[in-house]
Residue frames as qw, qx, qy, qz and C-alpha x, y, z in Angstrom:
[[0.891, 0.091, 0.024, -0.444, 8.79, -79.66, 32.61],
 [0.684, 0.416, -0.599, 0.023, 11.74, -81.80, 31.55],
 [0.049, -0.374, 0.783, -0.494, 12.58, -82.42, 35.19],
 [0.732, -0.025, 0.355, -0.581, 9.20, -84.17, 35.43],
 [0.786, 0.342, -0.441, -0.266, 10.07, -86.70, 32.75],
 [0.449, -0.440, 0.748, -0.214, 10.61, -89.94, 34.60],
 [0.640, 0.261, -0.604, -0.397, 10.93, -92.89, 32.26],
 [0.128, 0.160, -0.933, 0.296, 11.12, -95.19, 35.29],
 [0.600, 0.069, 0.371, -0.705, 7.35, -95.14, 35.74],
 [0.054, 0.022, -0.961, -0.270, 6.26, -98.68, 34.90],
 [0.552, -0.059, -0.078, -0.828, 2.61, -98.36, 34.00],
 [0.682, -0.040, -0.692, -0.236, 2.16, -102.14, 34.03],
 [0.365, -0.083, -0.772, 0.514, 2.70, -102.19, 37.82],
 [0.237, -0.059, 0.230, -0.942, -0.07, -99.66, 38.50],
 [0.399, 0.318, 0.763, -0.396, -3.62, -100.53, 39.44],
 [0.279, 0.449, 0.731, 0.433, -6.12, -100.95, 36.63],
 [0.019, -0.902, -0.411, 0.128, -7.94, -97.84, 37.81],
 [0.258, -0.767, 0.203, 0.552, -4.81, -95.71, 37.76],
 [0.377, -0.044, 0.688, 0.619, -3.86, -97.03, 34.32],
 [0.189, 0.696, 0.651, 0.236, -7.29, -95.98, 33.09],
 [0.142, -0.918, -0.144, 0.342, -6.72, -92.55, 34.59],
 [0.348, -0.493, 0.462, 0.650, -3.41, -92.26, 32.75],
 [0.330, 0.347, 0.737, 0.477, -5.18, -93.24, 29.53],
 [0.053, 0.882, 0.466, 0.042, -7.67, -90.44, 30.11],
 [0.305, -0.783, 0.125, 0.528, -4.81, -88.05, 30.94],
 [0.389, -0.129, 0.627, 0.663, -3.14, -88.90, 27.64],
 [0.199, 0.612, 0.683, 0.344, -6.42, -88.39, 25.80],
 [0.136, -0.921, -0.291, 0.221, -6.92, -85.09, 27.63],
 [0.339, -0.612, 0.321, 0.638, -3.45, -83.84, 26.76],
 [0.345, 0.207, 0.705, 0.585, -4.10, -84.83, 23.15],
 [0.056, 0.810, 0.563, 0.155, -7.28, -82.77, 23.23],
 [0.283, -0.849, -0.068, 0.440, -5.51, -79.87, 24.93],
 [0.394, -0.256, 0.495, 0.731, -2.82, -79.72, 22.25],
 [0.194, 0.418, 0.704, 0.540, -5.56, -79.61, 19.65],
 [0.089, -0.878, -0.426, 0.199, -7.54, -76.91, 21.50],
 [0.248, -0.733, 0.175, 0.608, -4.56, -74.61, 21.14],
 [0.313, -0.008, 0.687, 0.656, -4.00, -75.67, 17.52],
 [0.116, 0.688, 0.687, 0.204, -7.64, -74.80, 16.84],
 [0.158, -0.887, -0.175, 0.398, -7.22, -71.39, 18.45],
 [0.310, -0.513, 0.427, 0.677, -4.08, -70.71, 16.42],
 [0.343, 0.270, 0.757, 0.486, -5.78, -71.80, 13.21],
 [0.069, 0.755, 0.579, 0.300, -8.51, -69.15, 13.40],
 [0.291, -0.885, -0.198, 0.304, -7.37, -66.32, 15.68],
 [0.530, 0.577, -0.008, 0.621, -5.46, -63.31, 14.42],
 [0.378, -0.900, 0.025, -0.218, -5.47, -61.58, 17.81],
 [0.444, 0.571, -0.580, 0.375, -1.79, -61.22, 18.86],
 [0.348, -0.458, 0.596, -0.560, -2.48, -61.59, 22.59],
 [0.901, -0.021, 0.244, -0.359, -4.63, -64.69, 22.15],
 [0.835, 0.449, -0.312, 0.066, -2.12, -66.21, 19.73],
 [0.167, 0.591, -0.648, 0.450, 0.70, -65.61, 22.22],
 [0.628, -0.292, 0.497, -0.524, -1.37, -67.19, 25.01],
 [0.953, 0.177, 0.067, -0.235, -2.21, -70.19, 22.82],
 [0.653, 0.567, -0.469, 0.179, 1.37, -70.66, 21.60],
 [0.082, -0.542, 0.679, -0.489, 2.78, -70.62, 25.12],
 [0.720, -0.149, 0.487, -0.471, 0.17, -73.04, 26.42],
 [0.896, 0.365, -0.181, -0.175, 0.51, -75.27, 23.36],
 [0.407, 0.569, -0.662, 0.270, 4.19, -75.75, 24.13],
 [0.347, -0.349, 0.688, -0.533, 3.38, -76.74, 27.71],
 [0.850, 0.093, 0.282, -0.436, 0.64, -79.16, 26.67],
 [0.763, 0.491, -0.417, -0.060, 2.92, -80.75, 24.06],
 [0.136, 0.485, -0.775, 0.382, 5.41, -81.50, 26.84],
 [0.608, -0.138, 0.562, -0.544, 2.66, -83.00, 28.98],
 [0.891, 0.312, -0.034, -0.327, 1.54, -85.16, 26.05],
 [0.543, 0.549, -0.625, 0.112, 5.12, -86.31, 25.42],
 [0.242, -0.394, 0.752, -0.469, 5.35, -87.39, 29.05],
 [0.776, 0.069, 0.446, -0.440, 2.28, -89.63, 28.79],
 [0.784, 0.520, -0.284, -0.184, 3.43, -90.87, 25.38],
 [0.254, 0.567, -0.755, 0.210, 6.69, -92.01, 26.98],
 [0.391, -0.217, 0.759, -0.473, 4.83, -94.07, 29.57],
 [0.740, 0.239, 0.431, -0.459, 1.93, -95.60, 27.73],
 [0.313, -0.039, 0.844, 0.434, 2.11, -98.37, 25.19],
 [0.282, -0.057, -0.516, -0.807, -0.20, -98.26, 22.21],
 [0.420, -0.363, -0.823, -0.119, -2.50, -100.70, 24.02],
 [0.289, -0.469, -0.570, 0.610, -2.73, -98.39, 27.04],
 [0.043, 0.162, -0.101, -0.981, -3.78, -95.36, 24.96],
 [0.531, 0.452, 0.440, -0.566, -7.35, -94.51, 24.11],
 [0.442, 0.220, 0.748, 0.444, -8.53, -95.94, 20.82],
 [0.189, 0.853, 0.482, 0.058, -10.49, -92.73, 20.30],
 [0.424, -0.437, 0.064, 0.791, -7.53, -90.34, 19.96],
 [0.160, 0.286, 0.515, 0.792, -8.83, -89.09, 16.61],
 [0.258, -0.759, -0.551, -0.232, -12.10, -88.13, 18.30],
 [0.479, -0.715, -0.206, 0.465, -10.28, -86.35, 21.15],
 [0.395, -0.134, 0.290, 0.861, -8.10, -84.52, 18.61],
 [0.012, 0.477, 0.565, 0.673, -11.05, -83.40, 16.51],
 [0.368, -0.786, -0.497, 0.000, -13.11, -82.41, 19.56],
 [0.490, -0.566, -0.078, 0.658, -10.26, -80.36, 21.00],
 [0.291, 0.055, 0.396, 0.869, -9.55, -78.63, 17.70],
 [0.115, -0.609, -0.582, -0.526, -13.21, -77.74, 17.17],
 [0.438, -0.763, -0.407, 0.244, -13.59, -76.49, 20.74],
 [0.437, -0.442, 0.067, 0.781, -10.58, -74.20, 20.44],
 [0.175, 0.180, 0.508, 0.824, -11.46, -72.97, 16.95],
 [0.189, -0.700, -0.620, -0.299, -15.13, -72.35, 17.80],
 [0.420, -0.756, -0.298, 0.405, -14.33, -70.39, 20.95],
 [0.386, -0.323, 0.219, 0.836, -11.69, -68.33, 19.14],
 [0.102, 0.396, 0.596, 0.691, -14.10, -67.54, 16.30],
 [0.267, -0.803, -0.526, -0.080, -16.61, -66.17, 18.80],
 [0.082, -0.939, 0.151, -0.299, -14.25, -64.04, 20.92],
 [0.437, 0.410, -0.656, 0.459, -10.98, -64.07, 22.76],
 [0.366, -0.363, 0.505, -0.692, -12.83, -63.68, 26.06],
 [0.924, -0.033, 0.027, -0.381, -14.93, -66.77, 25.36],
 [0.767, 0.362, -0.496, 0.182, -11.70, -68.58, 24.51],
 [0.089, 0.432, -0.650, 0.619, -10.13, -67.62, 27.83],
 [0.666, -0.220, 0.325, -0.635, -13.32, -68.66, 29.62],
 [0.934, 0.163, -0.257, -0.188, -13.24, -72.02, 27.80],
 [0.548, 0.388, -0.623, 0.401, -9.66, -72.58, 28.92],
 [0.274, -0.400, 0.526, -0.699, -10.62, -71.64, 32.48],
 [0.850, -0.098, 0.138, -0.499, -13.40, -74.23, 32.54],
 [0.881, 0.271, -0.387, 0.031, -11.29, -76.98, 30.93],
 [0.372, 0.434, -0.627, 0.530, -8.35, -76.36, 33.26],
 [0.505, -0.375, 0.405, -0.664, -10.60, -76.22, 36.32],
 [0.959, -0.004, -0.032, -0.283, -11.79, -79.70, 35.42],
 [0.745, 0.396, -0.473, 0.253, -8.23, -80.93, 34.73],
 [0.016, -0.513, 0.593, -0.620, -7.02, -79.70, 38.12],
 [0.740, -0.231, 0.331, -0.538, -9.84, -81.63, 39.83],
 [0.943, 0.226, -0.211, -0.120, -9.13, -84.70, 37.70],
 [0.513, 0.465, -0.593, 0.410, -5.46, -84.74, 38.68],
 [0.342, -0.484, 0.497, -0.634, -6.39, -84.25, 42.33],
 [0.915, -0.124, 0.128, -0.362, -8.31, -87.51, 42.41],
 [0.877, 0.319, -0.318, 0.166, -5.30, -89.34, 40.94],
 [0.166, 0.631, -0.531, 0.541, -2.80, -87.72, 43.28],
 [0.641, -0.450, 0.351, -0.514, -4.61, -89.23, 46.24],
 [0.959, -0.060, 0.246, -0.130, -4.03, -92.81, 45.06],
 [0.699, 0.632, -0.311, 0.128, -0.84, -92.65, 42.99],
 [0.845, -0.238, -0.135, 0.459, 2.49, -94.10, 44.16],
 [0.349, -0.774, -0.016, 0.528, 4.95, -91.47, 45.39],
 [0.377, -0.213, 0.475, 0.766, 7.07, -91.08, 42.24],
 [0.103, 0.494, 0.674, 0.539, 4.00, -90.71, 40.02],
 [0.216, -0.835, -0.471, 0.185, 2.26, -88.51, 42.59],
 [0.348, -0.574, 0.098, 0.735, 5.12, -85.99, 42.44],
 [0.191, 0.058, 0.596, 0.778, 4.81, -85.73, 38.68],
 [0.077, -0.652, -0.701, -0.278, 1.02, -85.41, 38.82],
 [0.284, -0.781, -0.303, 0.466, 1.34, -82.63, 41.41],
 [0.262, -0.381, 0.312, 0.830, 3.67, -80.74, 39.05],
 [0.068, 0.310, 0.721, 0.616, 1.34, -81.27, 36.09],
 [0.177, -0.756, -0.628, 0.047, -1.60, -80.12, 38.19],
 [0.290, -0.668, -0.094, 0.679, 0.29, -76.97, 39.21],
 [0.172, -0.120, 0.501, 0.840, 0.99, -76.10, 35.58],
 [0.066, -0.510, -0.750, -0.416, -2.66, -76.63, 34.64],
 [0.254, -0.775, -0.468, 0.341, -3.72, -74.43, 37.58],
 [0.248, -0.451, 0.171, 0.840, -1.39, -71.70, 36.26],
 [0.056, 0.203, 0.676, 0.707, -3.09, -71.97, 32.86],
 [0.183, -0.689, -0.698, -0.072, -6.48, -71.65, 34.52],
 [0.291, -0.727, -0.256, 0.567, -5.47, -68.60, 36.56],
 [0.206, -0.235, 0.374, 0.873, -3.92, -66.89, 33.56],
 [0.029, -0.408, -0.737, -0.538, -7.09, -67.47, 31.55],
 [0.235, -0.759, -0.571, 0.207, -9.13, -65.95, 34.37],
 [0.274, -0.612, -0.032, 0.741, -7.01, -62.80, 34.47],
 [0.146, -0.100, 0.537, 0.825, -7.31, -62.29, 30.69],
 [0.007, 0.563, 0.789, 0.247, -11.10, -62.44, 30.53],
 [0.232, -0.411, 0.000, -0.882, -13.51, -59.62, 30.81],
 [0.073, 0.034, 0.838, -0.540, -15.68, -60.01, 33.87],
 [0.589, 0.060, -0.111, -0.798, -19.00, -60.09, 32.05],
 [0.135, 0.057, 0.987, -0.069, -20.94, -63.16, 33.03],
 [0.577, 0.111, -0.087, -0.805, -24.19, -63.80, 31.26],
 [0.832, 0.012, 0.434, -0.345, -26.51, -66.74, 30.84],
 [0.821, 0.528, -0.202, -0.076, -25.06, -67.75, 27.47],
 [0.264, 0.643, -0.664, 0.274, -21.54, -67.82, 28.86],
 [0.507, -0.322, 0.674, -0.429, -22.64, -69.78, 31.91],
 [0.908, 0.237, 0.201, -0.280, -24.43, -72.26, 29.66],
 [0.633, 0.635, -0.437, 0.071, -21.27, -72.56, 27.53],
 [0.090, -0.569, 0.732, -0.365, -19.28, -73.30, 30.69],
 [0.753, -0.089, 0.522, -0.390, -21.70, -76.08, 31.62],
 [0.879, 0.451, -0.062, -0.142, -21.37, -77.60, 28.16],
 [0.413, 0.667, -0.585, 0.206, -17.56, -77.48, 28.24],
 [0.338, -0.439, 0.722, -0.415, -17.42, -78.96, 31.74],
 [0.855, 0.084, 0.380, -0.344, -19.91, -81.73, 30.89],
 [0.784, 0.566, -0.249, -0.049, -18.01, -82.52, 27.71],
 [0.147, 0.639, -0.700, 0.283, -14.73, -82.76, 29.63],
 [0.555, -0.264, 0.670, -0.418, -16.27, -85.09, 32.20],
 [0.899, 0.301, 0.168, -0.268, -17.84, -87.27, 29.53],
 [0.602, 0.659, -0.449, 0.043, -14.59, -87.46, 27.57],
 [0.103, -0.539, 0.772, -0.322, -12.64, -88.59, 30.64],
 [0.726, -0.061, 0.566, -0.387, -15.17, -91.29, 31.46],
 [0.872, 0.463, -0.005, -0.160, -15.14, -92.60, 27.90],
 [0.421, 0.703, -0.556, 0.142, -11.34, -92.39, 27.58],
 [0.414, -0.464, 0.715, -0.320, -10.93, -94.36, 30.80],
 [0.807, 0.104, 0.529, -0.240, -12.79, -97.23, 29.11],
 [0.800, 0.529, 0.255, 0.121, -11.84, -97.01, 25.44]]
């Protein structure tokens, strides 16, 4: 991840739309860090804790990257909300079951991969390369979460997936603005 750190990205030269996307990325990475903190706060399952610890480290690096680019004015003013939401999402899923937690991560990461894809299409080359690397890491998280789940799909789980996806989409749209 450290090879991705490029302090030469001047956010002020980017389009307003791309700057809003970076704001939402920062908010999303803040939420992701807190999802894993929430999991670690309530889970005693060694496998789930290992998964969460490894992914937490990765998400902290992603967050540090966006922190290095964005001024306070370019960050979402709702970071406390994104932190609390992420923490509660991770903790709630982990309290229910490790398989629901993995499924939650799958759904969140699926959305994140799509979100980065839309930015990659319009970003300048140096930023695009970094976003591609970030997207690849998020895709790895998604695939790992898929392999760790049981394969039981039921209506409650599908409904949970819809809620998590809708919440992710709503959060990005709000973070782009505030």
